[in-house]
C-alpha positions in Angstrom: -13.7 12.9 -11.9 -15.8 9.8 -11.2 -14.2 6.8 -9.7 -15.2 3.2 -9.1 -14.4 1.4 -5.8 -11.6 -0.4 -7.5 -9.9 3.0 -8.3 -10.1 4.1 -4.6 -8.8 0.8 -3.5 -5.9 0.7 -6.0 -4.8 4.3 -5.3 -5.0 4.0 -1.5 -4.0 0.4 -1.0 -7.1 -0.1 1.1 -9.4 -3.0 0.6 -12.9 -2.3 -0.8 -14.3 -3.8 2.4 -12.2 -1.4 4.5 -13.3 1.6 2.4 -17.0 0.5 2.9 -16.3 0.4 6.6 -15.0 4.0 6.5 -18.2 5.0 4.6 -20.3 3.4 7.4 -18.2 5.2 10.0 -18.8 8.5 8.2 -15.2 9.1 7.4 -16.0 9.0 3.7 -19.4 10.2 2.4 -21.7 7.6 0.8 -21.2 7.2 -3.0 -23.7 8.0 -5.6 -25.6 4.8 -6.5 -25.2 1.3 -5.0 -23.3 -1.9 -5.6 -20.9 -2.2 -8.6 -22.3 0.9 -10.2 -21.5 3.1 -7.2 -19.7 6.3 -8.2 -17.1 8.1 -6.1 -15.8 11.6 -6.6 -12.8 13.7 -5.8 -13.8 14.2 -2.1 -14.0 10.4 -1.7 -10.6 9.9 -3.1 -9.0 12.7 -1.1 -10.5 11.4 2.1 -9.5 7.8 1.4 -5.9 8.8 0.7 -5.8 10.9 3.8 -7.1 8.0 5.9 -4.6 5.6 4.4 -1.7 7.9 5.2 -2.9 8.7 8.7 -3.3 5.0 9.4 0.2 4.4 8.0 1.4 7.1 10.5 -0.2 5.1 13.3 -3.3 7.2 13.9 -6.4 5.4 15.2 -9.8 5.6 13.6 -10.9 7.7 16.6 -8.1 10.2 16.0 -9.0 10.3 12.3 -12.6 10.9 13.1 -11.8 13.7 15.4 -9.4 15.2 12.9 -11.9 15.0 10.1 -14.6 16.6 12.3 -12.3 19.6 12.9 -10.9 19.9 9.3 -12.5 21.3 6.2 -12.2 19.4 2.9 -9.4 21.9 1.9 -7.4 21.1 5.1 -7.7 17.4 4.2 -6.5 18.2 0.7 -3.6 20.1 2.1 -2.7 17.2 4.4 -2.7 14.9 1.3 -0.5 17.4 -0.6 2.0 17.7 2.3 2.3 13.9 2.7 2.7 13.2 -1.0 5.8 11.0 -1.5 8.5 12.8 -3.4 8.9 11.7 -7.0 12.0 9.8 -8.0 14.8 12.3 -8.3 16.1 10.7 -11.5 14.6 8.1 -13.8 16.8 5.0 -14.2 19.6 5.6 -16.8 19.8 1.9 -17.7 17.4 -0.4 -19.4 15.2 -2.4 -17.2 16.5 -5.8 -16.2 15.6 -8.9 -18.3 12.4 -10.7 -17.2 14.3 -13.3 -15.3 16.1 -10.8 -13.1 14.5 -9.5 -9.9 13.6 -5.8 -9.9 15.8 -3.6 -7.8 13.8 -3.5 -4.5 13.8 -7.2 -4.0 17.2 -7.6 -5.6 18.5 -5.3 -2.8 16.6 -7.2 -0.2 18.0 -10.5 -1.5 21.5 -9.2 -1.5 21.2 -8.0 2.1 18.3 -10.0 3.5 16.8 -10.1 6.9 17.4 -13.8 7.5 15.3 -15.6 10.1 15.7 -19.2 11.2 13.9 -21.3 13.7 12.1 -24.4 14.4 8.8 -22.5 14.3 9.2 -22.0 10.6 8.5 -24.9 8.2 11.6 -27.1 8.1 13.7 -24.6 9.9 14.6 -23.1 6.6 16.1 -19.7 5.8 13.9 -17.0 4.4 14.2 -13.5 2.9 11.7 -11.2 4.7 10.3 -8.2 2.9 7.9 -5.7 4.5 4.8 -5.2 2.4 2.4 -3.1 4.5 2.4 -2.3 8.2 1.9 -5.7 9.9 2.4 -7.7 6.7 5.6 -9.5 5.6 6.4 -11.6 2.6 8.7 -14.5 3.2 10.7 -16.0 0.3 12.7 -19.2 0.7 16.3 -18.2 0.6 17.1 -20.7 -2.2 13.8 -20.2 -4.1 13.9 -20.6 -7.9 14.3 -17.5 -10.0 10.6 -17.5 -11.0 9.6 -17.4 -7.4 12.0 -14.6 -6.7 10.7 -12.6 -9.7 7.1 -13.0 -8.6 8.2 -11.9 -5.1 9.9 -8.9 -6.6 6.8 -7.9 -8.4 4.7 -8.2 -5.2 7.2 -6.0 -3.3 7.4 -3.5 -6.1 3.6 -3.1 -6.1 2.8 -3.4 -2.4 6.1 -2.9 -0.5 6.5 -0.1 2.0 8.4 2.9 0.8 
């Protein structure tokens, strides 16, 4: 199946610039074509997913390069299958919350937030801190309006760590 760079980026959570760097390093083969018309295939997708998961596990690019040099494409596919997150056990039995309510991941974070205070933060205010990606946090003012909380919930839902 042909993919655009945006598909690889969306599926892996890796920025297009990062994916291009991995092509330059030889971790992902070059696409067919150039620029916005470049086409990526199944091998590109599998390798990109594997790299993203290995990086999430803390593997360095050097370790990933060594691993890919030793593994066949089928072994990379097997790694991706083995590290696939399990599907939700049960779909929600209740209707989704109304638009003004925060989705469950942030609602839970807001109920039991990691509160940080300090003079190093603007105005020494209190914030709810949600982890998005390794090394990236989202801070929401503890008394933010519902709209801000809803937008934060959507960000955490899409990009939050699992």
